[in-house]
C-alpha positions in Angstrom: 63.7 108.0 66.9 60.3 109.0 68.7 60.4 105.8 70.7 64.0 106.3 71.6 63.6 109.9 72.8 60.4 109.1 74.8 62.0 106.0 76.4 65.0 108.0 77.5 62.9 110.8 78.8 60.8 108.4 80.8 63.8 106.6 82.0 65.4 109.9 83.2 62.3 110.8 85.2 62.0 107.2 86.7 65.6 107.4 87.7 65.2 110.9 89.2 62.2 109.8 91.2 64.1 106.7 92.5 67.1 108.7 93.5 65.0 111.3 95.2 63.2 108.6 97.3 66.6 107.0 98.2 67.9 110.3 99.3 64.8 110.9 101.5 65.3 107.4 103.1 69.0 108.1 103.9 68.0 111.4 105.5 65.2 109.8 107.4 62.4 111.9 106.1 59.3 111.3 104.1 59.3 112.1 100.4 56.9 114.7 99.1 53.9 112.9 97.5 53.0 115.8 95.2 56.5 115.9 93.9 56.5 112.1 93.4 53.2 112.3 91.6 54.5 115.0 89.3 57.6 113.1 88.4 55.5 110.0 87.8 53.0 111.8 85.6 55.7 113.2 83.4 57.4 109.8 83.1 54.1 108.1 82.4 53.3 110.5 79.5 56.8 109.9 77.9 56.5 106.1 78.6 53.0 106.1 76.9 54.3 107.7 73.8 57.0 105.1 73.6 54.5 102.3 74.2 52.3 103.7 71.5 55.0 103.6 68.9 56.2 100.1 69.9 52.8 98.4 70.3 50.6 99.7 67.5 51.4 98.2 64.1 49.5 98.4 60.8 47.7 95.1 61.5 47.0 95.4 65.3 48.7 95.4 68.6 52.2 93.8 69.0 52.4 91.8 72.3 56.0 90.5 72.8 57.4 89.6 76.2 59.1 93.0 76.7 56.2 94.9 75.3 53.8 93.2 77.8 56.2 93.8 80.6 56.5 97.4 79.8 52.8 97.8 79.3 52.0 96.1 82.7 54.7 98.2 84.5 53.1 101.4 83.0 49.6 100.3 84.1 50.8 99.4 87.6 52.4 102.8 88.0 49.4 104.7 86.5 46.9 103.0 88.8 49.2 103.5 91.9 49.5 107.3 91.1 45.7 107.5 90.8 45.2 105.7 94.1 47.7 107.9 95.7 45.3 110.9 95.3 43.0 109.3 98.0 45.1 106.7 99.7 48.7 106.6 101.2 50.4 104.3 98.5 53.3 106.4 97.4 55.6 104.1 99.4 55.1 101.7 96.6 56.8 104.0 94.1 60.3 103.2 95.5 59.8 99.7 93.9 57.6 100.7 90.9 59.8 103.5 89.6 62.8 101.2 89.0 60.5 98.5 87.6 59.1 100.9 85.1 62.6 102.1 84.2 63.9 98.6 83.5 60.9 97.4 81.4 60.8 100.7 79.5 64.4 100.4 78.3 64.1 96.6 77.6 60.9 97.2 75.5 62.8 99.8 73.4 66.0 97.7 73.2 64.1 94.6 72.0 61.1 96.0 70.0 60.3 93.0 67.9 61.4 90.1 70.1 58.7 87.3 70.0 56.1 89.9 69.1 52.7 88.4 68.5 50.1 90.6 66.8 46.5 90.8 68.0 44.1 92.3 65.5 43.0 95.8 66.7 39.2 95.1 66.1 39.4 91.5 67.4 37.2 90.3 70.4 40.4 88.6 71.5 41.7 92.0 72.2 39.1 92.5 74.9 40.4 89.3 76.7 44.0 90.4 76.3 43.4 93.9 77.7 41.2 92.6 80.6 43.9 90.1 81.4 46.6 92.8 81.5 44.5 95.1 83.7 43.9 92.2 86.2 47.5 91.3 86.2 48.4 95.0 86.7 46.2 95.5 89.7 47.2 92.1 91.3 50.9 93.1 90.8 50.2 96.2 92.9 48.6 93.9 95.5 51.7 91.7 95.5 54.0 94.7 96.1 51.7 95.9 98.8 51.9 92.5 100.4 55.6 92.4 100.2 56.0 95.9 101.9 53.3 94.8 104.5 55.4 91.8 105.3 58.5 93.9 105.9 56.7 96.3 108.0 54.9 93.6 110.0 58.3 91.8 110.6 60.0 94.9 111.8 57.2 96.0 114.1 57.0 92.4 115.5 60.7 92.4 116.3 60.6 96.0 117.5 63.5 96.8 115.2 62.2 99.5 112.7 64.2 100.2 109.6 64.5 103.6 107.9 62.0 103.0 105.2 59.3 102.0 107.7 59.1 105.8 108.5 57.5 106.3 105.0 54.8 103.5 105.5 51.3 104.3 106.5 49.9 102.5 109.6 49.8 98.7 109.4 45.9 98.6 109.4 45.8 101.1 106.5 48.3 99.1 104.5 46.3 95.9 105.1 43.0 97.6 104.2 44.6 98.8 100.9 45.9 95.3 100.2 42.4 93.9 100.2 41.0 96.7 98.2 43.6 96.0 95.4 42.8 92.2 95.7 39.0 92.7 95.4 39.5 95.0 92.3 42.0 92.6 90.8 39.8 89.5 91.4 36.9 91.3 89.7 39.0 92.0 86.6 40.5 88.5 86.6 37.0 87.1 86.7 36.1 89.2 83.6 39.2 88.2 81.8 38.5 84.5 82.3 34.9 84.8 81.3 35.9 86.8 78.1 38.4 84.1 77.4 35.9 81.3 77.5 33.4 83.4 75.4 35.8 84.8 72.7 38.4 82.1 72.4 37.7 78.9 70.6 39.3 76.6 73.2 40.7 77.9 76.5 42.2 74.4 77.2 43.9 74.0 73.8 47.4 72.5 74.1 49.3 75.8 73.8 47.2 77.7 76.4 46.0 74.9 78.7 48.6 75.6 81.3 47.9 79.3 81.2 44.2 78.8 81.7 44.8 76.3 84.6 47.2 78.5 86.4 45.0 81.6 86.0 42.0 79.6 87.4 44.0 78.4 90.3 45.1 82.0 91.1 41.5 83.1 90.8 40.5 80.4 93.4 43.4 81.4 95.7 42.4 85.1 95.7 38.7 84.2 96.0 39.4 82.0 99.1 41.5 84.8 100.6 38.7 87.4 100.0 36.2 85.0 101.5 38.3 84.4 104.5 38.8 88.1 105.0 35.1 88.8 105.0 33.8 85.8 106.9 36.8 84.7 109.1 38.7 88.0 109.6 41.9 86.6 107.9 44.7 89.2 108.0 48.4 89.9 108.5 50.9 87.1 107.7 48.1 84.7 106.5 46.9 87.3 103.9 50.5 88.1 102.8 51.3 84.4 102.1 48.1 83.8 100.1 48.5 87.0 98.2 52.1 86.2 97.2 51.1 82.5 96.4 48.3 83.6 94.1 50.5 86.2 92.5 53.2 83.5 91.8 50.6 81.3 90.0 49.4 84.3 87.9 53.0 85.3 87.1 53.7 81.8 85.8 50.5 81.9 83.8 51.3 85.3 82.1 54.9 85.2 81.7 56.0 81.5 82.1 54.6 80.5 78.7 55.9 83.6 76.9 59.4 83.2 78.5 59.5 79.6 77.2 58.1 80.2 73.8 60.2 83.4 73.1 63.5 82.6 74.7 63.9 78.9 75.5 62.3 77.1 72.5 63.8 79.2 69.8 67.4 78.4 71.1 
């Protein structure tokens, strides 16, 4: 019952925040960042209570497909709200509020689907949490890249759309993208190192593809950051590489869980 009430409360605030932003767009005015942060904070607290009830079991943490999706959405939104205190990233919330709403409800509706339990005191838990943190930060980078692509396209064709009014300047958006990428790359590096240290075999048959795709994503993001620093790569080049690296990471994180929890049991 606690999980249900918390999930519905979080969903209500996520929905309210989304409708408020849509209303601001239709009226061609900027949303109030303080109000959005307030709505997001309340929703995050309710969502956290729901996640706590769903994830924590007597033997450890339960990481099913929908549980992980909801946890990552919560983390992405929480990091974005923290960043919004010092950087103009509230424009991302028009995407993140609906994402958190959907994953929150799915996690409640399918609480035990494919859940794999990780012991609470296990060193493997360090690897799992670092991986989720890395994926969360790089998810924000991917959303930032997508919004940057839209903004760049509209400015290039001199045909601005309504929601461009809510965007920070192009250079600011680009600088934020690389900040997210650098933070995500550091966390992904730590996640891979912890995996090789704490897991018996990172190239075992059931996780080999996940390890390979994660390493490829790490290389892609690393090359992009190198190119930014030494070659001044930016704009559409950075967008393509960011989205390409994120696609590899998404396949690594969710591809195997999707197959093992939904396709193979059929």
